[in-house]
Backbone bond lengths (Angstrom), bond angles and torsions (degrees), N, CA, C in turn:
res aa  C-N    CA-C-N  psi(-1)  N-CA   C-N-CA  omega(-1)  CA-C   N-CA-C  phi
1 M - - - 1.427 - - 1.508 111.11 -
2 E 1.251 113.74 130.28 1.548 118.62 -178.57 1.510 111.92 -76.60
3 K 1.248 113.47 135.41 1.503 119.39 -179.43 1.539 107.01 -95.65
4 R 1.322 117.34 128.96 1.491 119.33 179.53 1.488 105.50 -126.14
5 H 1.389 108.12 148.90 1.459 118.13 175.64 1.475 107.83 -133.82
6 N 1.283 115.89 141.27 1.469 121.92 -179.67 1.590 106.20 -98.06
7 L 1.283 112.78 125.50 1.543 119.37 179.54 1.517 105.53 -110.58
8 Q 1.317 112.84 119.14 1.472 119.11 178.93 1.481 110.04 -110.47
9 I 1.321 114.28 120.19 1.520 120.16 178.18 1.429 108.18 -100.94
10 S 1.384 123.19 118.70 1.348 125.02 178.93 1.552 109.64 -144.92
11 I 1.355 112.72 158.20 1.465 120.69 172.99 1.445 106.43 -111.79
12 Q 1.363 119.85 126.26 1.383 120.01 -179.90 1.544 106.56 -128.73
13 L 1.397 116.43 128.38 1.363 123.35 177.90 1.558 112.30 -82.59
14 D 1.302 115.94 -33.63 1.427 119.22 180.00 1.547 109.52 -128.15
15 M 1.396 119.14 101.69 1.410 123.82 -176.93 1.517 112.38 -92.77
16 R 1.270 115.14 97.26 1.487 120.68 -173.55 1.553 109.82 -91.20
17 E 1.377 117.75 -30.90 1.466 120.01 -178.56 1.542 109.24 -114.18
18 Y 1.347 110.92 131.54 1.523 114.32 -179.63 1.576 104.10 -111.37
19 V 1.225 114.42 123.70 1.547 120.89 178.32 1.516 103.24 -113.02
20 F 1.308 116.21 118.04 1.469 125.14 177.53 1.538 109.69 -80.54
21 R 1.306 119.40 123.88 1.506 121.61 -178.76 1.534 103.25 -119.61
22 K 1.408 113.71 149.05 1.376 119.88 174.23 1.576 112.10 -76.56
23 Y 1.263 116.85 149.53 1.524 120.26 178.35 1.518 106.98 -62.33
24 I 1.349 113.76 141.99 1.416 121.31 170.33 1.528 107.03 -126.27
25 P 1.348 113.70 139.35 1.509 116.84 -178.09 1.555 116.89 -60.49
26 E 1.418 110.08 -22.00 1.469 116.56 -179.23 1.512 115.97 -64.40
27 Y 1.403 116.75 -11.47 1.440 118.00 176.50 1.479 111.39 -59.53
28 R 1.292 121.33 -35.26 1.431 124.01 179.41 1.519 112.57 -61.77
29 A 1.330 117.10 -37.99 1.480 122.70 178.58 1.482 108.00 -74.25
30 F 1.330 117.99 -39.51 1.491 118.24 176.70 1.549 112.07 -60.67
31 Y 1.290 115.45 -43.60 1.479 120.04 178.59 1.558 110.87 -64.74
32 A 1.326 114.47 -43.92 1.491 114.88 179.79 1.550 114.43 -61.16
33 S 1.316 112.40 -35.95 1.498 119.86 177.20 1.571 107.91 -65.18
34 E 1.286 118.75 -48.97 1.504 119.05 -179.88 1.513 110.70 -66.95
35 K 1.302 120.85 -34.47 1.429 122.64 179.72 1.549 109.23 -62.57
36 K 1.356 118.23 -43.19 1.457 118.27 178.86 1.538 110.97 -60.74
37 K 1.259 115.82 -37.42 1.506 117.62 -178.16 1.517 109.38 -70.11
38 I 1.257 116.78 -34.85 1.514 120.57 -177.06 1.639 106.64 -72.82
39 I 1.305 112.89 -41.24 1.493 114.80 178.46 1.493 110.52 -66.89
40 K 1.315 118.55 -36.16 1.456 122.68 178.99 1.572 107.72 -60.88
41 A 1.376 116.20 -45.84 1.457 120.47 -176.26 1.478 113.88 -72.72
42 L 1.369 119.50 -36.91 1.457 123.48 -169.12 1.515 114.92 -112.10
43 G 1.407 115.57 -12.47 1.401 116.61 176.53 1.573 111.80 102.73
44 P 1.330 114.53 155.63 1.491 122.69 -176.14 1.458 118.11 -61.87
45 T 1.289 117.21 -22.32 1.459 119.37 -178.70 1.572 116.70 -87.11
46 T 1.336 109.85 2.36 1.508 116.28 179.35 1.526 108.89 -75.97
47 K 1.302 118.74 135.83 1.365 126.37 -179.22 1.528 110.11 -87.39
48 I 1.291 120.13 122.55 1.445 123.76 -177.76 1.497 114.06 -131.23
49 E 1.380 120.09 126.56 1.367 120.46 -176.91 1.509 112.25 -132.07
50 H 1.250 117.69 140.23 1.481 123.75 175.61 1.549 107.48 -88.15
51 V 1.305 115.40 119.16 1.491 119.38 -177.64 1.560 109.84 -127.90
52 G 1.289 114.07 172.60 1.487 115.00 174.11 1.625 108.15 90.60
53 S 1.322 111.12 178.42 1.490 118.27 -174.82 1.522 116.76 -58.18
54 T 1.325 114.43 -28.65 1.484 116.55 -178.95 1.538 112.70 -76.80
55 A 1.314 114.01 -11.37 1.531 121.61 175.53 1.509 115.00 -83.95
56 V 1.388 115.10 -11.98 1.461 120.17 -175.44 1.472 110.69 -111.34
57 P 1.305 118.97 108.30 1.489 122.16 -178.24 1.572 109.73 -50.70
58 D 1.274 112.43 138.85 1.532 123.40 175.68 1.491 110.73 71.02
59 L 1.329 123.85 0.10 1.447 121.11 175.10 1.503 111.21 -94.76
60 G 1.349 115.93 122.99 1.406 120.01 -178.54 1.515 106.86 -76.48
61 G 1.391 110.09 174.67 1.437 115.33 179.86 1.560 112.16 175.41
62 K 1.269 119.85 -154.47 1.463 124.57 -178.98 1.494 111.96 -78.59
63 G 1.326 119.77 -17.55 1.521 121.97 177.72 1.515 108.45 80.91
64 I 1.334 116.24 26.39 1.586 116.96 177.87 1.583 101.62 -115.41
65 L 1.314 108.94 133.93 1.490 114.27 172.64 1.515 112.44 -75.33
66 D 1.329 115.19 129.81 1.444 123.05 175.26 1.494 105.90 -107.41
67 I 1.332 115.36 119.64 1.464 121.40 176.59 1.487 112.66 -128.37
68 V 1.318 114.35 125.69 1.498 122.11 -179.65 1.467 107.93 -100.23
69 V 1.430 117.63 133.91 1.401 123.48 -177.44 1.507 109.39 -127.92
70 G 1.367 110.92 123.47 1.462 120.65 178.51 1.533 108.00 -106.78
71 I 1.279 114.98 133.34 1.452 117.96 -177.52 1.611 105.42 -113.34
72 P 1.346 113.97 134.31 1.511 117.02 -178.98 1.554 109.96 -59.41
73 K 1.359 114.05 148.99 1.394 121.59 -177.56 1.573 108.55 -52.99
74 S 1.258 121.30 -39.41 1.399 122.48 -174.56 1.556 112.28 -65.95
75 K 1.356 118.05 -22.26 1.370 121.72 178.91 1.629 119.75 -90.36
76 K 1.337 108.38 -8.20 1.513 118.62 -178.49 1.474 108.03 -69.26
77 R 1.359 116.13 137.69 1.480 120.38 173.82 1.530 109.42 -72.11
78 R 1.258 118.29 149.90 1.471 121.29 174.34 1.470 109.69 -116.14
């Protein structure tokens, strides 16, 4: 039987409801996929880190990927 997970990506300014979700190993693959897209858009010198609860195996949380992106000084707009 195939195991399926729904990944919802959303931006919420006012988070009134907290839903605790168990950690799933697929978070690593979701992050890797997003990282490739960011590198394609911003270039290979971009610093990208997976942070937050989905970055820590066996730690539950909101189930939202938190990604921090650092752009080299030479790429910043002036």
